[in-house]
KOLRO-840541 format. One line per field, with one value per residue (C-alpha): z, x, y; residue number from 1. Coordinates in pm, 1 decimal. Layout:
BEGIN
pz = c(Z | ...)
px = c(X | ...)
py = c(Y | ...)
num = c(NUM | ...)
***
This chain:
BEGIN
pz = c(8440.9 | 8813.6 | 9043.9 | 9395.9 | 9636.0 | 9750.5 | 10006.6 | 9815.8 | 9476.9 | 9269.0 | 9044.9 | 8738.6 | 8633.2 | 8436.1 | 8540.8 | 8278.6 | 8238.8 | 8474.2 | 8569.3 | 8688.4 | 8738.6 | 8526.7 | 8610.4 | 8325.8 | 8406.2 | 8121.8 | 8016.6 | 8054.0 | 7887.1 | 7794.8 | 7941.7 | 8004.5 | 7681.9 | 7459.5 | 7603.8 | 7657.0 | 7523.6 | 7171.4 | 7094.0 | 7187.0 | 7511.6 | 7713.2 | 7445.8 | 7415.9 | 7788.7 | 7819.8 | 7530.8 | 7712.8 | 8014.2 | 8222.5 | 8423.5 | 8284.0 | 8519.3 | 8402.8 | 8576.4 | 8475.4 | 8668.0 | 8877.6 | 8652.9 | 8351.5 | 8184.9 | 8419.1 | 8742.8 | 8966.6 | 8836.8 | 9074.4 | 9012.6 | 9243.1 | 9130.5 | 9476.4 | 9418.3 | 9129.6 | 9274.2 | 9147.5 | 9503.1 | 9517.3 | 9185.5 | 9284.3 | 9600.2 | 9376.7 | 9208.1 | 9545.2 | 9671.7 | 9362.9 | 9431.1 | 9793.6 | 9674.6 | 9449.4 | 9712.0 | 9501.3 | 9702.3 | 9413.0 | 9044.6 | 8726.6 | 8626.5 | 8279.2 | 8269.5 | 7972.9 | 7989.9 | 8304.2 | 8388.0 | 8372.3 | 8629.3 | 8854.6 | 8798.1 | 8868.6 | 9195.5 | 9296.8 | 9197.6 | 9405.2 | 9710.9 | 9712.5 | 9590.9 | 9776.9 | 9564.8 | 9225.5 | 9075.1 | 8768.9 | 8594.5 | 8228.8 | 8204.7 | 7855.0 | 7676.7 | 7914.2 | 7914.1 | 8077.7 | 8113.6 | 8421.4 | 8612.3 | 8417.0 | 8094.4 | 7982.6 | 8212.5 | 7985.0 | 8249.2 | 8188.0 | 7809.7 | 7816.6 | 8083.1 | 7879.9 | 7573.9 | 7771.3 | 7906.0 | 7564.9 | 7421.2 | 7130.6 | 6953.1 | 6694.8 | 6970.9 | 7058.9 | 6875.1 | 7058.0 | 6872.8 | 7189.9 | 7341.8 | 7024.4 | 7028.3 | 7382.4 | 7333.4 | 7017.5 | 7200.9 | 7497.4 | 7262.4 | 7084.6 | 7413.2 | 7524.5 | 7845.4 | 8122.3 | 8023.3 | 8359.3 | 8543.2 | 8300.8 | 8347.2 | 8723.8 | 8664.2 | 8445.5 | 8698.6 | 8987.9 | 8832.8 | 8650.5 | 8932.1 | 8840.9 | 9017.4 | 9186.2 | 9040.6 | 9382.6 | 9380.7 | 9028.3 | 9130.1 | 9432.8 | 9224.5 | 9277.3 | 9085.1 | 8722.6 | 8487.4 | 8113.0 | 7972.5 | 7637.6 | 7399.7 | 7031.4 | 6848.7 | 6720.7 | 7063.4 | 7143.5 | 7461.0 | 7642.7 | 7612.6 | 7554.4 | 7706.1 | 7748.8 | 7997.1 | 8213.3 | 8198.0 | 8304.4 | 8621.1 | 8721.5 | 8825.8 | 8575.9 | 8366.1 | 8010.3 | 7705.3 | 7431.8 | 7144.0 | 6924.5 | 6570.7 | 6399.1 | 6650.9 | 6820.8 | 7157.8 | 7033.2 | 6808.9 | 7022.5 | 7240.2 | 7001.5 | 6822.2 | 6781.1 | 6887.5 | 7215.0 | 7283.0 | 7191.1 | 7383.7 | 7690.9 | 7683.2 | 7645.9 | 7942.7 | 8159.3 | 8065.3 | 8158.3 | 8486.2 | 8809.2)
px = c(9743.6 | 9826.8 | 9718.4 | 9800.0 | 9664.2 | 9864.9 | 9633.1 | 9314.1 | 9487.8 | 9478.9 | 9785.5 | 9787.6 | 10128.7 | 10316.4 | 10623.1 | 10802.5 | 11140.4 | 11423.6 | 11748.7 | 11828.3 | 11501.7 | 11419.9 | 11114.0 | 10948.2 | 10747.3 | 10533.7 | 10454.8 | 10147.6 | 9828.5 | 10003.8 | 9989.0 | 10233.8 | 10121.3 | 10142.6 | 10469.0 | 10652.9 | 10483.4 | 10383.5 | 10717.3 | 10900.9 | 11067.7 | 10952.9 | 11085.9 | 11409.9 | 11479.8 | 11390.2 | 11620.3 | 11894.4 | 11846.7 | 11651.6 | 11332.3 | 11092.8 | 10836.5 | 10592.7 | 10297.8 | 10002.0 | 10048.2 | 9751.3 | 9492.5 | 9610.0 | 9535.5 | 9379.9 | 9492.7 | 9263.0 | 9131.1 | 9145.8 | 9008.5 | 9195.0 | 9523.9 | 9671.3 | 9646.1 | 9890.9 | 10201.9 | 10526.4 | 10597.6 | 10264.4 | 10325.8 | 10683.1 | 10541.8 | 10333.9 | 10653.3 | 10819.4 | 10513.7 | 10520.4 | 10883.3 | 10798.7 | 10508.4 | 10744.8 | 11019.2 | 11269.4 | 11523.5 | 11706.4 | 11633.4 | 11722.9 | 11450.8 | 11355.6 | 11108.6 | 10963.2 | 10843.3 | 10625.4 | 10771.3 | 11116.5 | 11004.7 | 10889.9 | 11216.4 | 11423.7 | 11236.5 | 11317.3 | 11683.1 | 11708.6 | 11510.6 | 11543.0 | 11899.4 | 11921.2 | 11629.8 | 11763.9 | 12065.4 | 12055.0 | 11802.8 | 11726.5 | 11546.5 | 11397.7 | 11171.1 | 11288.3 | 11561.8 | 11592.9 | 11211.7 | 11269.9 | 11386.1 | 11240.3 | 11090.3 | 10733.0 | 10448.9 | 10204.0 | 9972.5 | 9674.2 | 9717.4 | 9702.1 | 9429.5 | 9210.6 | 9258.8 | 9157.1 | 8849.2 | 8739.6 | 8421.8 | 8618.2 | 8952.6 | 8806.0 | 8755.0 | 9127.6 | 9332.6 | 9666.6 | 9907.2 | 10055.6 | 9712.6 | 9587.2 | 9877.6 | 9804.9 | 9425.5 | 9460.4 | 9688.4 | 9450.2 | 9159.2 | 9363.9 | 9443.8 | 9077.6 | 9189.3 | 8975.4 | 9006.4 | 8894.5 | 9152.1 | 9423.0 | 9331.2 | 9372.9 | 9699.2 | 9858.2 | 9766.4 | 9910.3 | 10221.6 | 10383.3 | 10593.0 | 10957.6 | 11242.6 | 11472.0 | 11817.8 | 11956.1 | 11772.7 | 11895.2 | 12251.3 | 12218.5 | 12144.8 | 12431.2 | 12316.0 | 12425.5 | 12193.3 | 12132.9 | 11938.1 | 11776.8 | 11550.8 | 11485.2 | 11665.6 | 11325.9 | 11158.6 | 11028.6 | 10851.1 | 11153.7 | 11383.6 | 11758.8 | 11920.1 | 12280.6 | 12209.1 | 12014.3 | 12294.6 | 12538.6 | 12330.9 | 12340.1 | 12687.2 | 12827.1 | 12511.1 | 12543.5 | 12355.7 | 12176.4 | 12033.2 | 11784.2 | 11828.4 | 11526.6 | 11269.3 | 11007.0 | 10841.4 | 10589.0 | 10823.2 | 11132.8 | 11001.4 | 11042.7 | 11352.2 | 11640.5 | 11896.9 | 11708.6 | 11692.6 | 12052.9 | 12183.1 | 11984.4 | 12107.5 | 12466.9 | 12420.3 | 12271.2 | 12550.4 | 12819.6 | 12680.0 | 12836.8)
py = c(8565.7 | 8547.8 | 8829.0 | 8941.4 | 9199.6 | 9499.0 | 9651.3 | 9742.8 | 9718.9 | 9401.7 | 9369.9 | 9144.3 | 9012.0 | 8748.9 | 8552.5 | 8344.7 | 8177.7 | 8097.0 | 8263.9 | 8614.2 | 8805.3 | 9110.1 | 9319.2 | 9510.0 | 9823.3 | 9956.9 | 10309.9 | 10529.4 | 10399.0 | 10074.9 | 9722.8 | 9442.4 | 9276.4 | 9583.5 | 9714.1 | 9385.6 | 9071.3 | 9177.3 | 9353.8 | 9033.3 | 9137.8 | 8835.8 | 8599.5 | 8798.4 | 8783.6 | 8416.0 | 8326.5 | 8515.6 | 8288.1 | 8539.0 | 8527.5 | 8789.2 | 8944.2 | 9211.7 | 9375.5 | 9587.7 | 9911.6 | 10021.5 | 10186.7 | 9986.5 | 9654.2 | 9400.5 | 9569.1 | 9775.4 | 10107.1 | 10403.6 | 10751.0 | 10990.4 | 11148.3 | 11092.2 | 10715.6 | 10741.3 | 10897.6 | 10747.6 | 10633.9 | 10447.4 | 10273.2 | 10189.9 | 10031.5 | 9799.1 | 9678.5 | 9625.4 | 9437.4 | 9213.5 | 9124.5 | 9048.8 | 8834.9 | 8637.3 | 8614.3 | 8810.9 | 9011.7 | 9180.1 | 9229.5 | 9411.6 | 9658.1 | 9781.7 | 10069.8 | 10254.3 | 10617.1 | 10633.6 | 10293.5 | 10451.4 | 10708.8 | 10426.2 | 10238.4 | 10549.3 | 10598.7 | 10241.5 | 10285.4 | 10603.7 | 10491.8 | 10110.9 | 10047.5 | 9715.8 | 9593.5 | 9708.6 | 9535.6 | 9763.1 | 9986.9 | 10052.8 | 10386.6 | 10390.2 | 10634.9 | 10904.7 | 11164.3 | 11501.4 | 11502.8 | 11283.9 | 11591.5 | 11884.2 | 12009.4 | 12067.1 | 11968.7 | 11786.5 | 11643.1 | 11873.5 | 11858.6 | 11479.3 | 11464.8 | 11699.9 | 11482.5 | 11174.1 | 11348.1 | 11479.6 | 11322.6 | 11173.8 | 11180.7 | 11417.7 | 11675.4 | 11681.3 | 11945.5 | 11932.6 | 11697.1 | 11544.3 | 11502.7 | 11336.2 | 11090.3 | 10975.3 | 10970.0 | 10762.2 | 10519.8 | 10496.0 | 10428.9 | 10162.6 | 9988.0 | 10018.1 | 10179.6 | 10325.8 | 10691.2 | 10829.4 | 10618.7 | 10732.8 | 11098.7 | 11053.6 | 10868.2 | 11134.7 | 11402.9 | 11205.7 | 11051.9 | 11342.4 | 11483.3 | 11520.9 | 11346.7 | 11596.1 | 11637.8 | 11550.7 | 11216.2 | 11142.8 | 11225.8 | 10996.1 | 10684.6 | 10439.6 | 10129.5 | 10073.3 | 10265.6 | 10266.0 | 10562.7 | 10480.6 | 10673.1 | 10716.7 | 10994.5 | 11117.8 | 11098.0 | 11447.2 | 11325.7 | 11181.7 | 11480.0 | 11452.1 | 11143.4 | 11254.8 | 11537.4 | 11292.6 | 11036.4 | 11306.6 | 11359.7 | 10992.2 | 10873.0 | 10623.6 | 10605.9 | 10477.9 | 10607.9 | 10415.7 | 10618.4 | 10431.6 | 10567.8 | 10720.6 | 10602.5 | 10819.4 | 10762.0 | 10507.8 | 10308.7 | 10259.6 | 9978.2 | 9687.3 | 9814.3 | 9569.2 | 9831.3 | 9879.0 | 9506.3 | 9431.6 | 9732.2 | 9633.7 | 9273.4 | 9391.6 | 9627.0 | 9351.2 | 9111.5 | 9364.4 | 9497.0 | 9364.9)
num = c(1 | 2 | 3 | 4 | 5 | 6 | 7 | 8 | 9 | 10 | 11 | 12 | 13 | 14 | 15 | 16 | 17 | 18 | 19 | 20 | 21 | 22 | 23 | 24 | 25 | 26 | 27 | 28 | 29 | 30 | 31 | 32 | 33 | 34 | 35 | 36 | 37 | 38 | 39 | 40 | 41 | 42 | 43 | 44 | 45 | 46 | 47 | 48 | 49 | 50 | 51 | 52 | 53 | 54 | 55 | 56 | 57 | 58 | 59 | 60 | 61 | 62 | 63 | 64 | 65 | 66 | 67 | 68 | 69 | 70 | 71 | 72 | 73 | 74 | 75 | 76 | 77 | 78 | 79 | 80 | 81 | 82 | 83 | 84 | 85 | 86 | 87 | 88 | 89 | 90 | 91 | 92 | 93 | 94 | 95 | 96 | 97 | 98 | 99 | 100 | 101 | 102 | 103 | 104 | 105 | 106 | 107 | 108 | 109 | 110 | 111 | 112 | 113 | 114 | 115 | 116 | 117 | 118 | 119 | 120 | 121 | 122 | 123 | 124 | 125 | 126 | 127 | 128 | 129 | 130 | 131 | 132 | 133 | 134 | 135 | 136 | 137 | 138 | 139 | 140 | 141 | 142 | 143 | 144 | 145 | 146 | 147 | 148 | 149 | 150 | 151 | 152 | 153 | 154 | 155 | 156 | 157 | 158 | 159 | 160 | 161 | 162 | 163 | 164 | 165 | 166 | 167 | 168 | 169 | 170 | 171 | 172 | 173 | 174 | 175 | 176 | 177 | 178 | 179 | 180 | 181 | 182 | 183 | 184 | 185 | 186 | 187 | 188 | 189 | 190 | 191 | 192 | 193 | 194 | 195 | 196 | 197 | 198 | 199 | 200 | 201 | 202 | 203 | 204 | 205 | 206 | 207 | 208 | 209 | 210 | 211 | 212 | 213 | 214 | 215 | 216 | 217 | 218 | 219 | 220 | 221 | 222 | 223 | 224 | 225 | 226 | 227 | 228 | 229 | 230 | 231 | 232 | 233 | 234 | 235 | 236 | 237 | 238 | 239 | 240 | 241 | 242 | 243 | 244 | 245 | 246 | 247 | 248 | 249 | 250)
***
């Protein structure tokens, strides 16, 4: 996979297909392959005549691992996406983000509207601007000696996923502590680009999607029937709804 340097951070990425660019930003403890390649998103976008670009966020996959929470602010990770677009000479793009990737995408939509043609905020709902703060629960699970030592159900889910993806647990613990700040309601209300908010109807991590969509002017809603946080990514309803949204946006 190609790589580029953004200051001291090395970012691994893929760039496939031709046509309108679409940048894919994965979720916490995932990678570009697990979030986007294996569930068929790259193939889906290429078949739709789009250029699919996906990166490993800092601390994940083949990108640089950092160990201070302050290195993982949403603004810092959004700056990696912006730097990737600069590296590729792309002035404007559609963005699809999942979970933590949706937070990064929402930041770009709010603060870099000239860069974002449209944004799909998936695996996130009202948790973007409020709700439970799970950072220490998840960090403690990542720092536990083993999965068997984790009792909290949410913590166990994320630790099991991190073990499955063979992630750097110390880097992820720093990431969850640094990246969990909420977007302000004022920033959400100031987003002017077309937005689709998507989450599974059984997703108890994302929070309700309709209240978030009501905060963002003109935002559309896509509910993915029966899917939880981990199983929404590859769902056909999610893919078809996203393609329809991209086809209809100005």
